[in-house]
C-alpha positions as CSV (number, residue, x, y, z in Angstrom):
1,M,-0.1,-0.2,0.0
2,T,1.2,3.3,-0.7
3,K,0.7,6.7,1.1
4,K,-1.7,8.2,-1.7
5,E,-3.9,4.4,-1.4
6,F,-3.8,5.0,2.4
7,R,-5.2,8.5,2.4
8,E,-7.8,7.5,-0.3
9,R,-8.7,4.9,2.2
10,T,-9.2,7.3,5.2
11,Q,-11.3,9.8,3.3
12,K,-14.1,7.1,2.6
13,G,-15.0,6.9,6.6
14,I,-13.7,5.7,9.8
15,L,-11.1,2.9,9.9
16,V,-11.0,0.2,12.8
17,L,-8.1,-1.1,14.2
18,D,-7.8,-4.0,16.0
19,G,-8.0,-4.6,20.2
20,A,-5.4,-5.4,22.7
21,T,-3.1,-8.4,21.7
22,G,-0.6,-8.7,24.9
23,S,-3.5,-8.7,27.8
24,N,-5.3,-11.7,25.4
25,L,-2.3,-13.7,24.7
26,M,-1.6,-13.4,28.6
27,K,-5.0,-15.1,28.8
28,A,-4.4,-17.6,26.5
29,G,-1.5,-18.9,28.4
30,M,1.6,-16.7,27.6
31,P,4.0,-16.9,30.9
32,R,4.8,-13.6,32.1
33,G,8.6,-12.5,31.5
34,V,9.1,-14.0,27.9
35,C,10.0,-12.7,25.2
36,T,6.6,-12.2,23.3
37,E,7.5,-11.9,19.8
38,Q,9.6,-15.6,20.0
39,W,6.6,-17.0,22.3
40,V,4.1,-16.2,19.2
41,C,6.1,-17.9,16.8
42,E,6.5,-21.2,18.8
43,N,3.0,-20.7,19.9
44,P,1.2,-19.0,16.7
45,Q,-2.4,-20.7,17.6
46,A,-3.1,-18.1,20.2
47,I,-2.5,-15.5,18.1
48,L,-4.0,-17.2,15.1
49,Q,-7.4,-17.4,16.9
50,L,-7.3,-13.6,18.4
51,Q,-6.6,-12.1,15.1
52,Q,-9.1,-14.2,13.2
53,A,-11.9,-12.8,16.0
54,Y,-10.8,-9.3,15.3
55,K,-11.1,-9.8,11.6
56,E,-14.7,-11.4,12.2
57,A,-15.5,-8.5,14.5
58,G,-14.7,-6.0,11.8
59,S,-11.6,-4.3,12.1
60,D,-10.3,-3.2,9.0
61,I,-6.3,-3.2,10.0
62,I,-4.7,-6.0,12.1
63,Y,-1.2,-5.1,14.0
64,A,1.4,-7.9,13.4
65,P,2.7,-9.0,16.6
66,T,6.0,-7.5,16.0
67,F,5.9,-4.9,19.1
68,S,9.0,-4.9,20.5
69,A,11.1,-7.0,17.6
70,N,13.6,-4.3,17.2
71,R,17.5,-5.3,17.9
72,I,17.8,-2.6,20.9
73,S,14.9,-4.7,22.5
74,L,15.2,-8.3,21.7
75,E,19.0,-7.9,22.9
76,N,17.1,-8.0,26.5
77,H,16.3,-11.6,25.4
78,G,19.8,-12.3,23.6
79,L,17.6,-12.4,20.7
80,Q,19.4,-9.6,18.7
81,D,20.4,-11.5,15.6
82,Q,17.0,-12.7,15.0
83,V,15.5,-9.0,13.8
84,R,14.6,-10.1,10.2
85,S,13.5,-13.9,11.1
86,L,11.2,-12.9,13.9
87,N,9.4,-10.1,12.2
88,T,8.9,-12.1,9.0
89,Q,7.0,-14.9,10.8
90,L,5.1,-12.8,12.8
91,V,3.5,-11.2,9.6
92,Q,3.1,-14.3,8.0
93,I,1.4,-15.5,10.8
94,T,-1.1,-12.6,10.7
95,R,-1.5,-12.6,7.0
96,K,-2.5,-16.2,7.4
97,A,-5.1,-15.1,10.5
98,V,-6.7,-12.7,7.9
99,G,-5.7,-13.2,4.7
100,K,-6.7,-10.4,2.3
101,D,-9.7,-9.3,3.9
102,C,-7.6,-7.2,6.3
103,L,-4.8,-4.6,5.8
104,V,-1.7,-5.7,8.1
105,A,0.3,-3.3,9.8
106,G,3.9,-3.8,11.0
107,D,4.0,-2.9,14.7
108,L,6.7,-1.1,16.1
109,T,7.2,0.6,19.4
110,T,9.7,2.1,22.0
111,T,12.7,0.7,22.9
112,G,11.7,2.1,26.8
113,K,15.5,3.8,26.7
114,Q,16.0,7.8,26.7
115,D,19.7,7.5,26.1
116,V,20.0,5.7,22.9
117,P,21.7,7.7,20.2
118,Y,19.4,9.0,17.6
119,E,21.7,7.1,14.6
120,E,21.6,4.0,16.5
121,L,17.5,4.3,17.0
122,L,17.3,5.0,13.4
123,E,19.0,2.0,12.2
124,A,17.6,-0.3,14.4
125,Y,14.4,1.0,13.2
126,K,15.3,0.6,9.5
127,E,16.3,-2.9,10.2
128,Q,13.1,-3.7,11.5
129,I,11.0,-2.3,9.2
130,D,13.1,-3.6,6.0
131,A,12.1,-6.6,7.2
132,L,8.4,-5.9,8.0
133,M,8.1,-4.6,4.1
134,E,10.1,-7.7,2.5
135,A,7.5,-9.7,4.7
136,G,4.9,-8.1,3.3
137,A,3.2,-5.7,5.6
138,D,0.6,-3.0,4.2
139,L,1.6,-0.4,6.4
140,L,3.6,0.3,9.5
141,A,2.3,1.4,13.0
142,A,4.5,2.9,15.8
143,E,2.6,2.7,18.7
144,T,3.1,3.2,22.7
145,M,5.6,6.1,22.1
146,L,6.8,7.6,25.1
147,G,8.0,10.6,23.5
148,V,8.7,12.4,20.1
149,T,12.3,11.3,19.4
150,E,11.8,7.4,18.7
151,P,8.4,8.1,16.3
152,M,10.7,10.4,14.3
153,A,13.0,7.7,13.8
154,V,10.6,5.4,12.7
155,L,9.6,8.1,10.1
156,D,12.9,8.9,9.1
157,A,14.1,5.0,8.6
158,A,10.5,4.2,6.7
159,A,11.1,7.4,4.3
160,S,14.8,5.9,3.7
161,L,12.9,2.4,2.4
162,G,9.8,3.6,0.3
163,D,6.4,4.8,0.2
164,I,4.8,3.0,2.8
165,P,2.2,4.4,5.1
166,V,2.9,5.1,8.7
167,L,0.7,5.9,11.7
168,C,2.5,7.2,15.1
169,T,0.8,7.0,18.0
170,L,1.8,8.0,21.6
171,T,0.8,7.2,25.4
172,A,0.3,9.9,27.3
173,E,-1.6,11.1,30.6
174,S,-5.0,12.4,30.6
175,D,-3.6,15.9,30.6
176,G,-1.4,15.1,27.3
177,S,1.6,14.9,28.9
178,L,4.3,12.5,27.8
179,F,6.3,9.9,29.7
180,F,10.0,11.0,28.1
181,G,8.9,14.8,28.2
182,G,7.0,17.4,26.4
183,N,2.9,17.2,25.5
184,I,1.2,14.9,22.7
185,Y,0.0,18.1,21.1
186,D,3.4,19.6,20.3
187,A,4.2,15.9,19.3
188,V,1.2,14.9,16.8
189,E,1.8,18.3,15.2
190,S,5.4,17.5,14.6
191,L,5.0,13.8,13.6
192,A,2.2,14.7,11.1
193,E,4.9,17.4,9.7
194,M,7.8,14.8,9.1
195,G,5.4,12.9,7.1
196,A,3.5,10.6,9.3
197,D,0.1,9.3,7.5
198,A,-1.8,9.5,10.7
199,V,-0.9,10.7,14.2
200,G,-2.5,10.1,17.8
201,L,-2.5,8.3,20.8
202,N,-2.7,4.6,22.3
203,C,-3.1,2.9,25.8
204,S,-2.8,5.7,28.4
205,T,-6.3,5.9,29.7
206,G,-9.7,4.9,29.0
207,P,-11.8,6.6,26.2
208,D,-14.1,8.4,29.2
209,Q,-10.8,10.4,29.8
210,L,-10.0,11.6,26.4
211,T,-12.7,13.7,25.1
212,A,-10.3,17.0,25.4
213,V,-7.2,15.2,24.4
214,T,-8.9,14.2,21.1
215,E,-10.5,17.5,20.8
216,N,-7.2,19.5,21.2
217,M,-5.0,16.8,19.1
218,K,-7.6,17.1,16.4
219,K,-7.0,21.3,16.1
220,R,-2.9,20.8,15.5
221,I,-3.2,18.3,12.8
222,Q,-4.3,18.2,8.8
223,V,-3.6,14.2,8.6
224,P,-6.2,11.5,10.2
225,L,-6.3,11.2,13.8
226,V,-6.0,7.8,15.6
227,V,-7.3,6.9,18.9
228,K,-6.7,3.7,20.1
229,P,-7.3,3.9,24.3
230,N,-7.6,1.1,27.1
231,A,-10.9,-0.1,28.6
232,G,-10.6,2.0,31.5
233,M,-8.1,2.7,34.1
234,P,-7.5,-1.1,35.3
235,V,-7.2,-2.5,39.1
236,I,-4.5,-4.7,39.9
237,D,-5.8,-8.1,41.5
238,A,-4.1,-10.5,43.8
239,D,-2.2,-11.9,41.6
240,G,-0.5,-8.9,40.0
241,T,-3.0,-9.0,37.1
242,P,-4.5,-5.6,35.8
243,V,-8.2,-5.9,35.8
244,Y,-10.3,-3.5,33.4
245,S,-13.6,-2.5,34.5
246,M,-15.0,-0.7,31.5
247,G,-17.3,-3.2,29.2
248,A,-17.4,-3.5,25.7
249,G,-20.7,-1.5,25.4
250,E,-19.4,1.5,27.3
251,F,-15.9,1.4,25.7
252,A,-18.0,1.6,22.6
253,Q,-20.3,4.7,23.7
254,H,-17.5,6.7,25.2
255,M,-15.5,6.1,21.4
256,Q,-18.7,7.4,19.5
257,V,-17.8,10.3,21.5
258,L,-14.4,10.6,20.6
259,I,-15.5,9.9,17.1
260,E,-17.7,13.2,17.1
261,K,-14.6,14.8,18.4
262,G,-12.7,13.9,15.5
263,A,-11.0,10.6,15.9
264,D,-10.7,8.9,12.5
265,I,-9.1,5.6,12.9
266,V,-10.4,4.2,16.0
267,G,-9.6,0.6,18.1
268,G,-8.8,-0.5,21.7
269,C,-5.6,-1.2,23.6
270,C,-5.1,-3.2,26.8
271,G,-8.1,-4.9,28.3
272,T,-10.1,-5.2,24.9
273,T,-11.4,-8.1,23.1
274,P,-12.9,-8.7,19.7
275,E,-16.3,-8.2,21.7
276,Y,-15.2,-4.7,22.0
277,I,-14.4,-3.8,18.5
278,R,-17.4,-5.9,17.5
279,T,-19.7,-3.4,19.7
280,L,-17.5,-0.6,18.6
281,C,-18.1,-1.5,14.6
282,K,-21.8,-1.8,15.6
283,K,-21.4,1.5,17.0
284,I,-20.0,3.0,13.8
285,R,-22.5,1.3,11.0
286,Q,-25.4,3.1,13.4
287,S,-23.6,6.3,12.8
288,G,-23.4,5.6,9.1
289,K,-19.5,6.2,9.2
290,V,-18.4,3.1,8.3
291,S,-15.4,2.8,5.5
């Protein structure tokens, strides 16, 4: 998919992303502390079932589980030399799950480190993006970014490799402040100016807390706005597991408000399931804004 093709697709109506991956894989038996990307390659059935369920629920775009499959993050597991292999396998698994019915996004995220030189970030993301593009990803999604520097590196890396569309979303506090400094309003404006094809927010908090943030982001950009929040704020249970209390119906109602405030591309993050996406899609169909 080219940037032009993606832009034309967004002009047809609301695009729906998938929901959570990690929290659902944990429910399916993924142990804590493992390398998610390696575990999925060794246990593909869990992600195949989840992604097929998102497709059936109505997602237009499914994120391949390549979240931390960059050299810097994989080094934590001694897997830094398996960037191409892991990204290739994970895109192939996702394509097997959704076929040609959904667009497949190569997923990239923060390294979690603030002191990595820009050139090193650029090379790490370039290596991952090259593998994702060669494996057949339709677009890229840089998500859960904690500041503006890493998504800038993703954009620079992607631009050096071709014409593939890039979505950039950051995670922020309910007041819009970013964990690595700055605020999401300046960040989305800067990323859009750098060539991001859509920008916005994911994870962070529940959709009920994001009305003002959504409205204010929309005022700063000319590209489509992405909003992919959690199912509310979690409570940690006795086992140390986050429990999200916002149900699918309430989530969809709040997401409809965010669409009215300017969200163009929507989905769910932590705590959401295919049922949340199904309910959200039903709400969007009722509003007549289907893509």
